[in-house]
N, C-alpha and C positions, 0 to 999 in steps of 0.2 A: 497318356492316363495310366496311373499306377494299376497294379492287378487287383488290389483290394476295392478300388474304385470301379473297375469293370465288373467286379463282383456284385458289388451293391446295385448298379445300375442295371445288371442283368436280372437281378432278383426284383428289382421294381418293375422291370418289364414283365416278368412272369407274373407277378401280382397283378399287375394291370390287365394283363391278358385274362387271368382267372376271373377278376372282377368283370371284365368286359365280357366274358363268355356267360357268367351268370346273369348280368344284366339283359343280354341277347335272349338268353332261353326263357327268363321270367317275361320279358317284354313280348316274345313270340306266343307264350302261353295266353297272356293278357290280351294279345291281338286277335289271336284265334277266338278267344272266348268273346270279345267284342264283335268280331265279324260274324260269329256264329249266332249271336244275338240279333245282329243286324238282319242276317239272312232269314232268320225265323220272324222278324218283325216286318215292316212294310218296305225296308229297303230292297226287298227282292222285287220290286217294282211291278207294276200292273197286276195288283190284286183285283182281277176282273169281277165284275158283278154284272152279268148279261141279264138284262130284263127281259124275260122270256116273251111277256105279253106285249112288249112295246117295240115295234119294228117300224118305227116312224122314218120315212125315207130321208136320205141325205139332201139337206138343202143344197141349191146349186146357183153360183153367183156368176157363172162365166158361160157365154155362148160362143163356140168356136166358129159356128156358121156366120154370125154377124160381126165376130171379132170384137165383142164388147165384154166389159166386166161392171156387174151391178152388184152393188154391197147388199148382202143379205143380213136383216137385223137378227135373223132367228140362229146365226151361227153359234154365238155364245151360249145360248139358252140350250141348243141341241147339243153342244159338246159337254155341258155341265149335267144334262140329263141322260144321254145315251153312250158317253165315252167315259171309260175309266182310264185316267190318266196316270202317268209315272210320278213318283215323288220327285225324281230329277227329270228334266226335261230331255227328249231324246238327244238332242244336238250337245248337250253338256256332258252326256254319258260317253260319248264316241271317243274322245281323245285320253279319257282318263284310265292311267296305268291301274288303278284299283279295280275297275270293272273287269279287266282280264284276271287280275289276280283272285276276285271273288269267283270268276266262273271256274278257275282251275280249283280252288279250294273246295267248291260245291261238288265237285266230281270225287272227292275223297269219301270212300265209304264210311268213314267214322263221322265226318260232318253230315252226311245224308242221314245216317241212322238217329242223329240227335231229334230230328222230327219224329221219326217213327221207323222201326226196323223193317216193317213191311211195305213202305212207301219210298217214293224217289220224288224230289222236286226238280222239274225242268223248266229252264227259262230260256225264253228267246227274247233277245235285246232288239230294239227298234233299230232297223236298217242292216241287220245281219244278213250274209248270203246264206243260201240254203245249205251250202256245203258246211258253214260254221255250225248251223243248228243241227244237221245231220251227225256231223263229228261230236258234238256236245251231247246230244241224246244218246248216240252209240255208246260213248265212253261211260256216261251214267248208268246205262242199263246193260252194260257188258256184251252189246250186239256184235256180231261178226259183220264181214263184209256183205254178205248176202243180205243179212237183215237190214243193214242201213240202206242198201240199193231199193229193197223192196218199199220200206218205209218212205224214202224219197219218191219212188213212183206213185205210191199211193196217194200222197198229198199233191204231187204236181198233176195228178190227172184231173183234178177238179177244173182246171182251166188248161187243156192241153195245148194251146197255143202259147203258153208262158211256161217258163221254169223257175221263175221267182214270183214271190207276192204273194203266195197262199199260206206261208208259215206265219201265222198271225202272232205278232209279239205278245209277251204275257208269261204269266206263271202258270204251270200245269203239274199237278200232283198225280202221280200214277202209281200203280203197284209196280214193286220192284222186279216182278217177272212179266211186265207186260210185254206183249208182242208187238212187232211193227204195224199189224193192222189195228190192234186197240188204241196205239197210241195215235195212229194217222186218224182214226175215227174221230177221236178227240179234238184233235186239230182241224179237221174238216167240220166238223159239228159248229166250233167256235167261228170258223171263217163264214160259215153260212149265217149263223146267227148275226154275228156284227158287221157283216159286209153284204153277203149276197141278198139277205131279206130286207136290207135297208138300200138296195140298189136296184129298184124296179126298172120296168122298161121305159117309163117316162124320164129317168135320170139316165139311162143307157143312151137313149135317143139322142140326149144333148152332149153327154160326154161318155164315150165307151169306157166301160170298165177297165180295159186294158190300158187305155191313155191315162186314166186316173191313177191307176197302181203304178204307172211308169213314173209320173211326175211326183206322186208321193214318195217313191223311193228315192228319186232324187233330193226332195226336201229332207228326209231323214238324215243324208250325209252332207248337205249343206247348211241346214239351218240348226239354230241353238234353242229355240222355245217355239210355241205355237204362233206368237206374234211374228217372229222371224220367218216362220213358215209360209205365212200368208203373203207378207211382202215378196219373198223370193219367188212364191207362186205367181205373183202379179208380174215379176220381171220374166219368169219364164214364159207366161202366156204372151206378154208383150213382144217377146222376141219371135213366138212362133206366129204371131199375128203379122209380122213384117218380114216373115221368112228369113230371119236371121239365124245363123247357127247358135245353138245354145251354148256351147263352150263351157260347160260343167266340168270341174276337175275330177268330181267324184266318179264320172264315167271313165276316166283315165285310170283311177285306182282300180275300178272293176275290170278293165281289161288286163291290167298288169297282175292283178291278184288271181286271175284265171290261168296264169301260166304256172306249169308245174315246178318250175325252178324259182319261183318267187316264194321267198320264205314268209311273207305276210299277206293277209288276205286284203289289206287297204294300205299298200305302200305310200309313202309320200310321194306326191307327183313332182315330176322332173320336166324342165322345159322341152326336152325331146320327146317327151310321152305324147305331145301334141301331134306327133306325125305316126303315132302307131297305127298299124293296119287292122282295123276292126270296124264293124258296124256300131260298135257300141261308143265309138270315139265321136263325140259331138263337137269336137274342133274341126274334124274333116268331113262329117256328114250333117246335112241339115235335118232338121225335124226331131222327133223323139227316137231314142234309141229302141231297137226292136222288142225289148222286153224290160222288166224292173230289174234295177241293178241290186236290189236287196228286198227285204220284206219290211213292208211299211206298216206303221200303227193305224187304226181307223182315224186318230188325230190328225196324221198326215195326210190321210185320204180325204178328210173334212178339208183341209187347207188346200189340197190341189184343186178341189171343186169350189173353192171360195177364196180366191186370191183377193188381196187387197187392190184397190183402184189407185195406180200409180202411173206416173209417166217415165220410170225408171228403166233403163235397159242395160244398167251396169250395175255392179255391187260388190263389196268386199267386207270382210271382217277385219279389225285389226287385232294386235296381239292380246288385247283385254277382252275380245269378244264384241266390241262395239261394233254396230252395223252401219254402213254407209252404202248410198245408192244415188245414181245420177243418170239424167236423160240422155246425156251425150258422152261420147268417149274422150273428148277434151276435157270436160268436168271431172270425169273418173280419173284421168290421168293426174290432173291438177290437185285432185284431193289425195290420191296416193302419194305424190310428192310432198305434199305438205305435211303428212303424217310421217312418211319413211324418209324424206329426204330427196334431193334432186337425181339420184342414181336409179329411181325407179323407172 
């Protein structure tokens, strides 16, 4: 190539670079504006409206003592009347890269100040670990380590036998100078209103709250929507009824995410993770894990208490999110091979 042609090409590259940079900056401004508008609107998920005078008990459609499931016709009515649901279902939010992006964007003071210079918007996403919640709240409110530890202690003290499950998903608007005590009081009150007051002794005698929270936390990580939750809840209960190990991949993610060297709270499961040494490993240990693996929504809790009547013991989602379940392992494997090929 001649020198003058090189110069023209170089100039074209420089011009393209300037145009590209301009487009990037313009798109960034537009994107930030759009995301800000979305966050100020209902995409901030769980604009909860607690009906203070209505503390109707959770309906229950499972009986662990008799190992039976009975469909409750009141479930959908209860859900629409007493549970504020997200615009996006909990399951579809989990793998989305944009969820993390919005979380990080929300921590920027400039974005937070758009709503009000004196307030902060705090969001707990369905299925998040307590560490994620504490980190996010601490970053937005500028808390130090001692304040974060105090906040976590004040919330988990509601059910001392558990360390997850009491950080109820939703949106919380607080003063920018809120103390750990003030924010913990807000979370504790919402948990009381939406869970404890709707979980009387008659419900706890049938399904202990701790068990329901554990199953609900599994559903948050495994299901894509409320319908999905109820079917998977049926599979989980069926496995418990026949003393079959739950074999839930999300519990393996929880174990690995607890390791200080793990860069992700919810790492992609690997085949060798099935042999991790932990009481939360449901491939190695029978029954429920010792505590929730995250913080479930009231919707997931409702699904845990009201599984679909099914004969399925095995299930999976394909790459499009479609759900499949089967009563036998042979049928399960055959369907996997039909969808993914003979190497499964």
